[in-house]
BATOR-536710 format. One line per field, with one value per residue (C-alpha): residue number from 0; x negated, y, z negated. Coordinates in Angstrom, 3 decimals, m for minus. Layout:
BEGIN
k [NUM, ...]
c1 [X, ...]
c2 [Y, ...]
c3 [Z, ...]
***
This chain:
BEGIN
k [0, 1, 2, 3, 4, 5, 6, 7, 8, 9, 10, 11, 12, 13, 14, 15, 16, 17, 18, 19, 20, 21, 22, 23, 24, 25, 26, 27, 28, 29, 30, 31, 32, 33, 34, 35, 36, 37, 38, 39, 40, 41, 42, 43, 44, 45, 46, 47, 48, 49, 50, 51, 52, 53, 54, 55, 56, 57, 58, 59, 60, 61, 62, 63, 64, 65, 66, 67, 68, 69, 70, 71, 72, 73, 74, 75, 76, 77, 78, 79, 80, 81, 82, 83, 84, 85, 86, 87, 88, 89, 90, 91, 92, 93, 94, 95, 96, 97, 98, 99, 100, 101, 102, 103, 104, 105, 106, 107, 108, 109, 110, 111, 112, 113, 114, 115, 116, 117, 118, 119, 120, 121, 122, 123, 124, 125, 126, 127, 128, 129, 130, 131, 132, 133, 134, 135, 136, 137, 138, 139, 140, 141, 142, 143, 144, 145, 146, 147, 148, 149, 150, 151, 152, 153, 154, 155, 156, 157, 158, 159, 160, 161, 162, 163, 164, 165, 166, 167, 168, 169, 170, 171, 172, 173, 174, 175, 176, 177, 178, 179, 180, 181, 182, 183, 184, 185, 186, 187, 188, 189, 190, 191, 192, 193, 194, 195, 196, 197, 198, 199, 200, 201, 202, 203, 204, 205, 206, 207, 208, 209, 210, 211, 212, 213, 214, 215, 216, 217, 218, 219, 220, 221, 222, 223, 224, 225, 226, 227, 228, 229, 230, 231, 232, 233, 234, 235, 236, 237, 238, 239, 240, 241, 242, 243, 244, 245, 246, 247, 248, 249, 250, 251, 252, 253, 254, 255, 256, 257, 258, 259, 260, 261, 262, 263, 264, 265, 266, 267, 268, 269, 270, 271, 272, 273, 274, 275, 276, 277, 278, 279, 280, 281, 282, 283, 284, 285, 286, 287, 288, 289, 290, 291, 292, 293, 294, 295, 296, 297, 298, 299, 300, 301, 302, 303, 304, 305, 306, 307, 308, 309, 310, 311, 312, 313, 314, 315, 316, 317, 318, 319, 320, 321, 322, 323, 324, 325, 326, 327, 328, 329, 330, 331, 332, 333, 334, 335, 336, 337, 338, 339, 340, 341, 342, 343, 344, 345, 346, 347, 348, 349, 350, 351, 352, 353, 354, 355, 356, 357, 358, 359, 360, 361, 362, 363, 364, 365, 366, 367, 368, 369, 370, 371, 372, 373, 374, 375, 376, 377, 378, 379, 380, 381, 382, 383, 384, 385, 386, 387, 388, 389, 390, 391, 392, 393, 394, 395, 396, 397, 398, 399, 400, 401, 402, 403, 404, 405, 406, 407, 408, 409, 410, 411, 412, 413, 414, 415, 416, 417, 418, 419, 420, 421, 422, 423, 424, 425, 426, 427, 428, 429, 430, 431, 432, 433, 434, 435, 436, 437, 438, 439, 440, 441, 442, 443, 444, 445, 446, 447, 448, 449, 450, 451, 452, 453, 454, 455, 456, 457, 458, 459, 460, 461, 462, 463, 464, 465, 466, 467, 468, 469, 470, 471, 472, 473, 474, 475, 476, 477, 478, 479, 480, 481, 482, 483, 484, 485, 486, 487, 488, 489, 490, 491, 492, 493, 494, 495, 496, 497, 498, 499, 500, 501, 502, 503, 504, 505, 506, 507, 508, 509, 510, 511, 512, 513, 514, 515, 516, 517, 518, 519, 520, 521, 522, 523, 524, 525, 526, 527, 528, 529, 530, 531, 532, 533, 534, 535, 536, 537, 538, 539, 540, 541, 542, 543, 544, 545, 546, 547, 548, 549, 550, 551, 552, 553, 554, 555, 556, 557, 558, 559, 560, 561, 562, 563, 564, 565, 566, 567, 568, 569, 570, 571, 572, 573, 574, 575, 576, 577, 578, 579, 580, 581, 582, 583, 584, 585, 586, 587, 588, 589, 590, 591, 592, 593, 594, 595, 596, 597, 598, 599, 600, 601, 602, 603, 604, 605, 606, 607, 608, 609, 610, 611, 612, 613, 614, 615, 616, 617, 618, 619, 620, 621, 622, 623, 624, 625, 626, 627, 628, 629, 630, 631, 632, 633, 634, 635, 636, 637, 638, 639, 640, 641, 642, 643, 644, 645, 646, 647, 648, 649, 650, 651, 652, 653, 654, 655, 656, 657, 658, 659, 660, 661, 662, 663, 664, 665, 666, 667, 668, 669, 670, 671, 672, 673, 674, 675, 676, 677, 678, 679, 680, 681, 682, 683, 684, 685]
c1 [m89.796, m88.224, m89.097, m91.219, m94.086, m94.047, m97.982, m96.562, m93.345, m92.533, m89.347, m87.631, m87.925, m86.569, m84.311, m84.309, m81.534, m80.535, m78.070, m76.183, m75.275, m78.743, m80.336, m82.657, m84.070, m86.113, m86.970, m85.709, m85.765, m82.814, m80.611, m81.167, m77.947, m76.781, m76.076, m80.092, m81.514, m79.561, m81.227, m84.705, m84.173, m83.245, m79.653, m76.637, m74.764, m72.775, m71.688, m70.998, m70.398, m73.734, m72.885, m70.144, m67.671, m65.385, m65.273, m65.331, m67.540, m70.062, m67.656, m69.535, m69.270, m71.415, m71.328, m71.960, m73.013, m76.076, m77.616, m80.065, m80.641, m82.124, m83.360, m81.557, m78.634, m76.172, m75.160, m71.331, m73.597, m75.699, m74.302, m73.194, m69.325, m66.420, m66.527, m64.280, m65.186, m64.542, m61.129, m59.904, m60.628, m58.732, m55.737, m55.222, m56.376, m56.562, m59.559, m59.829, m60.195, m63.922, m65.039, m67.272, m68.617, m72.231, m73.051, m71.622, m72.681, m75.993, m78.548, m79.160, m80.394, m80.854, m78.262, m76.702, m74.530, m72.361, m71.817, m68.564, m67.931, m66.126, m68.781, m71.284, m72.113, m73.155, m70.638, m71.313, m69.902, m68.500, m68.799, m66.625, m64.372, m62.017, m62.953, m60.442, m58.837, m56.351, m54.125, m50.549, m48.028, m46.413, m46.474, m45.185, m43.033, m40.259, m37.200, m34.188, m31.071, m28.035, m23.645, m22.292, m19.097, m16.954, m15.653, m12.424, m10.409, m8.941, m12.076, m14.168, m18.203, m20.792, m22.779, m25.639, m24.095, m22.285, m25.595, m27.606, m24.560, m25.012, m28.816, m28.419, m25.781, m27.298, m30.913, m31.423, m32.878, m32.770, m31.154, m33.545, m34.858, m34.661, m36.018, m33.751, m34.957, m34.470, m30.805, m29.757, m29.887, m27.890, m24.568, m25.320, m27.341, m24.381, m21.876, m23.764, m24.517, m21.240, m21.815, m24.688, m28.404, m31.826, m33.824, m37.499, m38.539, m41.230, m41.527, m45.103, m47.160, m46.205, m42.433, m41.309, m37.828, m38.317, m37.964, m36.257, m39.092, m36.904, m33.564, m32.046, m28.790, m27.918, m30.551, m33.774, m36.686, m39.413, m41.939, m43.190, m47.162, m49.682, m53.251, m56.351, m58.779, m62.637, m63.440, m67.311, m69.384, m71.114, m68.367, m64.337, m63.276, m59.101, m57.166, m53.781, m52.185, m48.164, m46.423, m44.111, m46.709, m50.349, m51.286, m54.270, m52.934, m55.825, m58.531, m60.862, m63.351, m64.536, m67.903, m67.568, m67.362, m68.602, m71.845, m72.817, m72.110, m74.512, m75.989, m76.001, m73.549, m75.163, m76.283, m72.152, m72.123, m74.635, m72.969, m69.994, m71.706, m73.518, m70.553, m67.279, m65.226, m67.359, m65.185, m61.931, m64.062, m65.312, m61.931, m59.921, m62.755, m61.947, m57.948, m58.282, m60.402, m58.107, m54.973, m57.113, m58.142, m54.900, m53.373, m55.696, m54.793, m50.599, m51.638, m53.496, m50.987, m48.027, m46.205, m44.655, m45.881, m42.639, m42.863, m46.433, m45.119, m48.217, m52.015, m54.174, m57.926, m61.069, m63.964, m67.034, m66.336, m67.515, m65.436, m62.331, m62.526, m62.683, m59.689, m57.932, m58.584, m60.817, m64.023, m67.159, m69.467, m68.960, m70.121, m73.387, m74.232, m74.415, m72.431, m70.962, m67.522, m64.255, m61.685, m59.658, m60.890, m57.228, m55.770, m53.355, m50.242, m48.844, m47.212, m48.908, m48.167, m50.183, m53.166, m51.886, m51.526, m49.134, m50.169, m47.839, m43.847, m43.850, m42.998, m45.152, m46.621, m51.061, m52.679, m56.454, m58.328, m59.626, m62.845, m65.430, m67.326, m68.623, m71.151, m69.445, m65.959, m63.144, m65.070, m67.015, m63.550, m62.506, m65.465, m65.018, m61.842, m62.862, m65.454, m64.283, m67.812, m66.194, m64.769, m68.096, m69.946, m73.298, m74.867, m74.139, m75.737, m73.523, m74.890, m72.598, m75.442, m75.023, m75.688, m74.794, m75.176, m73.115, m74.314, m72.457, m73.951, m72.078, m70.190, m67.594, m69.139, m69.794, m69.896, m72.087, m72.084, m74.018, m74.732, m78.281, m78.896, m80.494, m79.757, m79.071, m82.131, m80.517, m77.864, m80.788, m80.722, m84.321, m85.816, m88.002, m86.277, m83.186, m79.615, m76.127, m74.831, m74.051, m74.918, m78.264, m79.506, m82.692, m80.866, m83.134, m86.808, m89.538, m93.374, m95.658, m98.323, m100.901, m100.296, m98.729, m96.470, m92.627, m89.452, m86.118, m82.126, m80.340, m76.624, m74.485, m76.836, m77.040, m80.548, m83.445, m85.783, m88.761, m86.066, m85.352, m81.268, m82.267, m81.458, m83.985, m81.728, m80.998, m80.514, m82.931, m81.907, m83.358, m83.517, m80.259, m80.351, m80.420, m83.259, m85.600, m85.346, m86.427, m89.303, m90.472, m90.545, m91.955, m94.792, m95.566, m95.333, m97.594, m99.963, m99.859, m98.364, m100.420, m98.082, m98.901, m96.730, m99.686, m99.647, m103.159, m105.075, m105.404, m109.198, m107.706, m105.017, m106.256, m103.586, m103.009, m99.906, m100.763, m101.405, m102.552, m99.991, m101.775, m103.700, m101.866, m100.598, m97.443, m96.385, m94.774, m91.851, m90.481, m92.191, m89.414, m91.189, m91.883, m88.085, m87.455, m86.339, m87.181, m90.487, m89.880, m91.822, m92.047, m93.943, m95.648, m92.940, m90.246, m92.056, m91.712, m88.093, m87.853, m89.710, m87.934, m84.197, m85.443, m86.476, m83.812, m81.575, m84.401, m84.283, m80.803, m80.517, m83.497, m81.869, m78.414, m80.994, m82.583, m79.490, m78.479, m81.607, m82.377, m85.268, m83.681, m79.965, m78.393, m77.417, m77.266, m73.946, m74.650, m71.712, m70.923, m70.916, m74.532, m74.688, m73.253, m76.481, m79.298, m81.167, m82.184, m85.506, m86.162, m84.891, m86.456, m89.558, m89.063, m88.350, m84.768, m83.183, m84.592, m86.210, m83.953, m83.750, m82.534, m79.522, m78.338, m78.345, m74.493, m72.817, m69.741, m68.675, m66.696, m65.724, m64.233, m62.290, m61.531, m60.605, m58.313, m56.143, m55.861, m54.552, m51.827, m50.506, m50.412, m49.234, m49.875, m53.392, m53.735, m52.886, m55.575, m58.647, m57.278, m57.701, m60.992, m62.576, m61.933, m64.236, m67.219, m69.982, m71.688, m75.170, m76.261, m79.216, m79.664, m80.228, m82.363, m85.989, m86.557, m85.120, m87.613, m90.487, m88.945, m88.440, m92.315, m93.228, m90.404, m92.672, m94.897, m94.082, m92.565, m93.539, m95.970, m95.409, m92.662, m93.259, m91.432, m91.769, m88.722, m90.172, m93.381, m91.997, m90.656, m92.842, m96.688, m98.167, m101.329, m103.302, m104.738, m105.562, m106.057, m106.709, m109.375, m110.405, m109.983, m108.380, m105.313, m104.408, m102.908, m99.596, m99.954, m101.589, m104.315, m107.219, m109.287, m112.433, m115.864]
c2 [m65.218, m63.261, m59.521, m58.696, m55.946, m53.365, m54.983, m58.261, m56.630, m58.464, m55.969, m58.937, m61.021, m58.876, m56.072, m53.218, m53.814, m50.912, m51.091, m48.809, m46.959, m48.002, m47.134, m50.086, m51.151, m53.786, m55.819, m59.028, m62.418, m62.327, m65.166, m64.035, m64.018, m60.891, m62.306, m63.237, m60.082, m58.507, m60.645, m60.032, m56.579, m56.690, m55.092, m55.795, m58.022, m60.350, m64.200, m67.040, m70.408, m70.346, m68.774, m71.390, m68.461, m69.421, m66.921, m63.951, m61.865, m61.044, m58.868, m56.435, m53.259, m53.009, m49.755, m48.693, m45.891, m43.407, m42.544, m39.925, m39.765, m43.424, m43.477, m46.253, m47.016, m49.794, m51.598, m53.983, m57.063, m56.415, m59.026, m62.624, m62.935, m63.294, m67.021, m69.989, m69.509, m65.919, m66.567, m69.155, m66.460, m64.021, m66.165, m67.818, m64.438, m61.331, m58.997, m55.395, m54.761, m54.329, m56.417, m59.550, m61.779, m61.470, m65.104, m65.907, m62.535, m62.885, m60.397, m59.699, m56.506, m52.750, m52.465, m50.252, m52.082, m50.704, m52.849, m51.996, m51.701, m54.597, m56.680, m54.998, m57.345, m54.108, m51.622, m48.378, m46.479, m43.197, m40.470, m37.580, m38.246, m35.723, m33.034, m31.871, m28.552, m26.529, m25.561, m23.641, m26.419, m24.264, m27.162, m26.529, m30.252, m30.597, m32.497, m31.038, m32.970, m30.964, m32.032, m31.643, m30.908, m33.359, m32.763, m31.165, m31.141, m27.414, m26.308, m28.223, m28.131, m30.797, m32.289, m30.798, m27.116, m28.570, m29.681, m26.523, m24.289, m26.562, m25.852, m22.073, m21.989, m24.461, m23.570, m20.282, m22.116, m21.051, m22.923, m25.527, m26.777, m30.839, m33.043, m35.342, m38.465, m36.874, m35.828, m38.842, m40.028, m37.343, m39.314, m42.267, m40.858, m38.668, m41.643, m43.945, m41.779, m40.036, m37.172, m36.374, m36.562, m35.540, m33.863, m33.407, m29.797, m27.914, m24.638, m23.369, m20.545, m17.946, m17.824, m19.602, m21.273, m24.613, m28.331, m31.170, m34.092, m36.682, m37.531, m40.078, m40.780, m39.643, m38.959, m40.183, m41.095, m42.759, m39.714, m37.547, m37.538, m35.973, m36.412, m34.344, m35.493, m34.245, m35.715, m35.798, m36.551, m39.564, m40.114, m39.528, m38.869, m38.773, m38.300, m39.366, m36.514, m36.420, m33.123, m33.028, m33.273, m32.555, m35.860, m37.748, m40.951, m42.577, m41.690, m43.262, m43.158, m45.073, m44.401, m42.474, m45.247, m42.849, m42.782, m45.342, m43.049, m40.518, m39.960, m36.080, m33.908, m32.824, m36.796, m37.355, m34.259, m35.455, m39.161, m36.991, m35.172, m38.393, m41.146, m39.984, m41.874, m40.818, m38.108, m40.122, m42.870, m41.251, m39.750, m43.870, m45.117, m41.595, m42.387, m46.146, m45.156, m42.461, m44.808, m47.568, m45.607, m43.890, m47.397, m48.664, m45.794, m45.772, m49.968, m49.658, m46.433, m48.691, m46.081, m46.430, m45.036, m43.249, m40.893, m39.428, m36.236, m33.773, m33.740, m31.084, m31.941, m30.238, m31.213, m29.622, m28.265, m31.476, m33.435, m30.912, m31.667, m35.111, m35.717, m33.083, m35.373, m31.992, m32.757, m30.841, m30.552, m26.846, m27.002, m28.462, m25.009, m21.127, m19.298, m22.556, m21.921, m23.390, m24.253, m23.054, m21.888, m20.532, m22.964, m25.590, m27.380, m30.071, m33.477, m36.636, m38.370, m36.505, m37.661, m40.957, m41.218, m44.097, m45.018, m41.934, m40.878, m40.123, m36.571, m35.989, m32.391, m32.270, m28.991, m27.799, m25.437, m22.799, m22.748, m19.531, m20.391, m22.788, m24.310, m23.427, m25.314, m25.871, m27.853, m24.602, m22.775, m25.386, m24.538, m20.804, m21.376, m24.068, m22.197, m18.266, m16.739, m13.522, m13.062, m13.897, m10.375, m12.144, m13.197, m16.707, m19.310, m22.123, m25.572, m28.455, m30.818, m33.546, m34.521, m30.950, m28.732, m25.352, m22.811, m19.868, m16.677, m13.218, m11.970, m9.287, m7.032, m9.497, m13.196, m14.956, m18.455, m20.753, m24.246, m25.845, m29.370, m31.016, m34.667, m38.018, m38.317, m37.193, m39.903, m42.691, m42.800, m42.700, m43.708, m46.689, m48.871, m46.048, m47.357, m45.714, m45.857, m48.635, m51.493, m52.191, m48.909, m46.686, m43.646, m42.155, m42.223, m40.979, m41.288, m41.211, m38.773, m40.581, m43.927, m43.403, m46.467, m45.787, m46.390, m46.448, m47.131, m48.660, m48.309, m50.385, m50.961, m48.181, m49.363, m48.229, m50.359, m50.682, m50.923, m54.567, m54.511, m54.139, m57.284, m59.967, m60.599, m57.400, m57.295, m54.203, m53.444, m50.006, m46.444, m44.246, m39.870, m38.980, m41.393, m40.305, m37.037, m37.473, m40.395, m37.500, m34.952, m37.071, m38.372, m34.384, m34.312, m36.526, m35.682, m38.299, m36.310, m32.790, m29.733, m30.294, m34.015, m35.635, m39.218, m40.092, m43.648, m45.516, m44.002, m40.567, m41.049, m43.924, m46.403, m49.423, m48.665, m46.414, m49.041, m47.966, m48.307, m47.622, m44.265, m42.989, m44.450, m45.510, m45.804, m48.957, m48.609, m52.396, m55.246, m58.152, m59.813, m63.351, m63.650, m63.088, m59.415, m56.235, m53.920, m50.964, m48.234, m44.240, m44.215, m41.077, m41.596, m40.620, m37.644, m36.243, m37.303, m35.733, m32.117, m31.985, m31.914, m29.924, m27.205, m26.697, m26.341, m23.729, m21.823, m21.460, m20.238, m17.784, m16.552, m15.849, m13.622, m12.100, m10.951, m10.251, m8.339, m10.173, m12.258, m13.740, m15.173, m15.042, m18.761, m21.663, m24.026, m27.798, m28.792, m32.592, m35.786, m36.114, m32.347, m33.251, m36.488, m33.820, m33.102, m29.452, m29.751, m32.337, m30.459, m27.144, m29.388, m30.147, m26.596, m27.489, m24.378, m21.047, m20.063, m19.926, m20.420, m24.157, m23.441, m21.101, m24.621, m25.901, m28.624, m28.386, m31.752, m32.256, m28.486, m28.801, m31.828, m29.821, m27.224, m29.172, m30.018, m26.768, m26.459, m29.401, m28.214, m24.306, m23.281, m19.513, m20.522, m21.778, m17.778, m16.942, m18.522, m17.590, m14.017, m15.020, m16.600, m13.306, m11.504, m13.856, m13.014, m15.584, m15.967, m18.694, m20.540, m22.127, m18.727, m17.042, m16.659, m16.207, m19.589, m21.673, m19.182, m19.789, m23.739, m24.051, m22.476, m24.787, m27.701, m27.454, m28.601, m26.553, m23.836, m22.510, m18.600, m17.922, m18.136, m20.318, m18.502, m20.209, m23.528, m23.158, m21.909, m25.639, m27.923, m27.591, m29.197, m30.540, m28.586, m32.125, m32.337, m35.287, m33.813, m35.549, m32.574, m29.673, m28.161, m26.283, m22.729, m21.408, m21.876, m25.305, m24.748, m27.322, m25.268, m26.024, m28.617, m26.874]
c3 [m29.019, m25.851, m26.396, m23.500, m24.145, m21.147, m21.011, m19.584, m18.076, m14.970, m13.627, m12.034, m15.062, m17.880, m18.541, m21.099, m23.499, m26.121, m28.015, m29.842, m33.232, m34.008, m30.846, m31.396, m27.555, m26.185, m23.287, m22.690, m20.160, m17.860, m18.722, m22.654, m24.705, m26.115, m29.524, m29.303, m28.465, m31.400, m33.688, m32.262, m32.839, m36.433, m34.768, m37.090, m35.250, m36.985, m36.521, m38.407, m35.735, m34.672, m31.159, m30.075, m29.638, m32.688, m35.010, m32.969, m35.178, m32.237, m30.141, m28.482, m25.653, m22.862, m20.948, m17.732, m15.461, m15.331, m19.076, m18.367, m22.307, m22.072, m18.814, m17.597, m14.858, m15.933, m12.953, m12.946, m12.894, m16.355, m17.999, m16.787, m15.651, m18.207, m19.153, m20.001, m23.460, m23.914, m21.629, m24.313, m27.317, m25.600, m24.298, m28.583, m30.739, m28.060, m27.477, m26.726, m23.159, m22.196, m25.118, m24.965, m27.284, m27.442, m27.941, m24.743, m22.415, m21.285, m19.982, m16.203, m15.809, m17.775, m19.907, m22.954, m25.829, m28.693, m31.518, m32.850, m37.134, m37.098, m35.497, m38.074, m41.015, m43.170, m42.563, m42.700, m45.616, m44.537, m46.428, m45.717, m48.436, m49.832, m52.034, m55.135, m53.521, m54.937, m51.864, m52.196, m50.316, m47.539, m44.819, m40.944, m41.413, m44.233, m44.511, m44.707, m46.360, m45.220, m45.007, m41.270, m40.780, m38.839, m35.612, m35.042, m31.969, m32.695, m32.787, m30.536, m30.759, m30.703, m32.814, m32.466, m33.050, m35.785, m37.384, m36.500, m38.265, m41.627, m41.284, m41.067, m43.547, m46.264, m45.531, m44.087, m40.788, m37.618, m34.534, m33.574, m30.749, m30.239, m27.962, m26.094, m27.292, m30.846, m29.391, m28.309, m31.880, m33.431, m33.037, m34.529, m37.358, m38.314, m38.580, m39.933, m42.911, m42.968, m41.762, m44.204, m42.667, m43.225, m40.842, m40.501, m38.909, m37.608, m37.821, m37.012, m38.203, m35.192, m36.227, m32.976, m32.882, m35.228, m33.648, m34.932, m35.003, m36.362, m38.363, m40.364, m41.765, m45.555, m47.628, m46.543, m49.010, m46.765, m47.189, m45.032, m43.882, m41.987, m41.091, m41.339, m39.091, m38.617, m35.013, m35.389, m32.707, m35.352, m37.700, m37.470, m40.700, m41.590, m44.738, m45.097, m46.712, m48.471, m47.168, m50.551, m52.914, m51.359, m52.222, m50.191, m50.259, m48.124, m46.720, m43.869, m41.157, m38.578, m36.229, m33.069, m30.379, m27.794, m29.481, m27.054, m24.424, m26.079, m29.302, m29.162, m27.391, m24.520, m23.648, m23.242, m21.299, m18.879, m18.905, m17.748, m15.007, m13.714, m13.682, m11.903, m14.854, m17.080, m19.133, m18.643, m20.344, m23.197, m24.052, m23.941, m26.140, m28.537, m28.408, m29.256, m32.080, m33.718, m33.227, m35.119, m37.931, m38.531, m38.520, m41.235, m43.318, m43.140, m43.759, m46.834, m47.975, m47.436, m45.477, m42.251, m38.965, m37.984, m41.364, m40.147, m38.394, m38.036, m37.375, m37.909, m35.881, m36.086, m34.078, m32.039, m28.115, m26.304, m28.622, m28.317, m24.331, m24.605, m26.986, m24.924, m21.592, m20.040, m18.434, m20.845, m17.691, m18.267, m21.711, m20.418, m18.677, m19.260, m19.881, m21.571, m20.715, m23.017, m20.991, m23.844, m27.395, m29.360, m31.187, m29.322, m30.279, m28.880, m29.204, m30.314, m27.586, m24.905, m26.768, m26.603, m30.482, m30.858, m34.028, m35.682, m34.978, m31.123, m32.141, m34.080, m33.881, m33.577, m34.150, m32.932, m34.725, m32.593, m31.205, m32.037, m28.947, m26.228, m28.458, m32.033, m32.153, m34.482, m36.978, m37.732, m37.712, m40.354, m42.292, m42.435, m43.767, m46.647, m47.668, m46.571, m46.368, m45.006, m48.827, m49.992, m51.870, m51.689, m48.479, m48.355, m45.853, m44.968, m42.939, m41.835, m41.492, m38.407, m34.898, m34.118, m37.272, m37.513, m39.064, m40.699, m42.463, m43.687, m46.184, m46.687, m43.797, m41.268, m40.372, m37.993, m36.188, m34.086, m33.490, m33.820, m31.807, m34.549, m33.181, m34.793, m37.051, m40.086, m39.490, m39.451, m35.782, m34.012, m36.853, m37.118, m39.983, m39.559, m40.148, m40.571, m44.134, m45.393, m48.217, m48.615, m46.794, m48.985, m49.917, m52.439, m52.914, m55.199, m54.697, m57.693, m56.818, m58.605, m57.679, m54.210, m55.061, m54.202, m55.915, m54.279, m54.721, m52.002, m51.715, m53.025, m55.902, m59.489, m60.884, m59.112, m57.480, m60.509, m62.945, m64.179, m63.814, m59.958, m58.547, m57.183, m53.970, m53.168, m49.365, m48.546, m44.780, m43.898, m44.494, m44.101, m43.002, m46.590, m47.373, m44.789, m45.677, m49.115, m48.087, m45.771, m48.645, m51.156, m48.901, m48.549, m52.406, m53.292, m50.622, m48.071, m45.707, m44.679, m43.486, m39.945, m40.330, m39.866, m42.204, m43.871, m43.182, m46.700, m46.933, m46.878, m49.108, m51.421, m51.043, m49.120, m47.958, m45.512, m42.539, m38.903, m36.307, m32.802, m32.942, m36.172, m39.266, m41.224, m45.265, m46.266, m48.580, m48.684, m46.806, m47.013, m44.332, m46.318, m47.541, m43.953, m44.610, m42.591, m42.865, m44.376, m43.357, m42.370, m38.987, m37.677, m34.986, m37.862, m39.400, m35.480, m35.432, m38.541, m37.655, m34.491, m36.321, m39.098, m37.177, m35.197, m38.451, m39.922, m36.381, m36.326, m39.967, m39.116, m36.087, m37.466, m40.268, m37.834, m36.331, m39.982, m40.530, m43.395, m44.847, m47.680, m48.214, m51.684, m51.600, m49.516, m48.966, m47.496, m46.092, m44.527, m45.436, m45.075, m46.274, m49.530, m50.188, m49.511, m52.403, m52.400, m53.341, m50.692, m48.267, m49.062, m49.295, m45.608, m44.741, m43.432, m45.052, m46.128, m49.372, m52.061, m55.785, m56.032, m58.593, m55.662, m53.118, m53.159, m51.622, m50.411, m49.431, m46.153, m45.781, m42.418, m43.304, m46.201, m43.775, m42.179, m45.045, m45.795, m42.186, m42.372, m46.076, m45.470, m42.284, m43.288, m43.220, m39.362, m38.830, m40.945, m39.336, m35.853, m36.847, m38.765, m35.378, m33.561, m35.903, m36.334, m33.973, m31.985, m31.682, m28.874, m29.624, m26.216, m24.468, m27.222, m26.799, m30.484, m31.041, m29.776, m31.641, m35.028, m33.865, m33.231, m36.451, m38.231, m37.177, m40.234, m43.562, m44.901, m42.429, m40.403, m41.372, m43.727, m47.502, m49.949, m53.312, m55.180, m54.340, m55.082, m58.897, m58.683, m56.514, m56.204, m52.579, m52.115, m49.812, m47.583, m43.998, m41.854, m38.227, m37.507, m35.019, m37.135, m40.776, m41.756, m41.947, m44.738, m42.281, m41.958, m38.506, m36.739, m36.530, m33.408, m33.659, m32.478]
***
């Protein structure tokens, strides 16, 4: 065993190792291989060759610089030098620059190490799936087949001029612009096609001159495609869409590699502040990830990259700036100034998107404000709160939650820093959504025994059909939310968030852990598996996340002058998998009838798809964004008041009458120094 506890720590002989995206950390003796450290911590790092540098499954990416969130500075010599085994592997099979082999790199100092998706045994199940939606097809890029007049010595004119005349006569298209790279291919295309060509023409929603993006001889039948991309701080999801039919040809997603620089947005801003090349590193990382994701989509759909001629991208302000190569430092301090808030259209080549047609156009939706970005605008485009007759609260749940509240009268927006706990990070047995992760759980209020479901298996754990050899690896975001709510409903957790002892709760599953207690969901240690429990630290992480979410919603309600909303819409990949009852028990969302809580799926991705397939919608959302009132949680004193009150489960002061009709929460207190008052706050002991 090479893990060194803090009590035995010798600073000269051990180093702190932090793995992302899992967030697992430990101290290891200098000279320990990264692969060995990963296995000791239960980090999901693949290897099939026994650490001989043959299989390449254990590729990792070390990060260097100052990480204020982790409280660590990583020096260049944090790992041993590149060795002959790695050099041999790279020369024969190739290795992405910056990557190392975990079996060869040895720890020399404090280090932050990212495990890329392809090196993980249990790959994440990216849940930002496409949502069915009726969209009026009116894309900005269209194909036009034209017959062009041949040159005539008696009426001399250029090929481009005659192409423009043909477009005007046959399709009523205004004279287009054309880039030099496309113009250079015009004459060969016309002659090969015997004066018939197909042109891809881009016409934006603002009514400017159209632009020829590409040209093919004769009738081109290779298809025309676009990308709708939701660039989240944790997950990047993309849909490859047919720009003629609107059909989604392929969908996929990857973890955002910027996680290794910080799990939350402010950590990434801090990394950019503390490290001179930090912003550039994060820009490069996300662009590489986008190219890789697009390659996966086009390969899966059997589409030529040259046929991808447009993309629409939605993201929060920090991701927006980092994608564009803009330092996000101003977003880390008041007044949270954006470099640009309006929509942007630019060539894919300007973003280093080499996996699409070089002339492809990229449209970024407008940002609403410094902390409410184009992703929130996309949600507004998808869910249309400004057209709702009832008061709708729309919550896009993620590492940074975007919240909209409104109706036909007025729409308000804010963002709330919920952190990564809802994604399974900062949780003791937490993991991303991957096969083997507990995603659903129920606890019997009488026996206090749990039953659960894992990703990849339909049967519950107490069902005879549940595989005896099922690998139960951890608990993901939806699982930890249900677990905490179930603990509260079963009387194992009090309103303040304290887990009771075995004596207090009547179950041996409540085990001591230091000065607090944990509840054991699954103990697989005898078979070499993990102990999966909910610790007091896990409860605290969820309390902080849900309090931030509720406080943001409550702040908008205050601004609107209301105490109740008519309905709640849970958006986002994670929001689609949240049980409304469990969310209400936790106090994540304001009290409302459970049948008024619905899921919108990946609303930001849907908004991106609408903007991709219907150019008129771009003008609509640009106008809508100007009418949305932004509420800044970072400088609003009431946010802190709401946050503190929301720490109780479900809440210290706000009543939940609708919840009380379906769930009776036990009146229990495990506070050794005093009783709980009616709001779930501790009374001082005498």
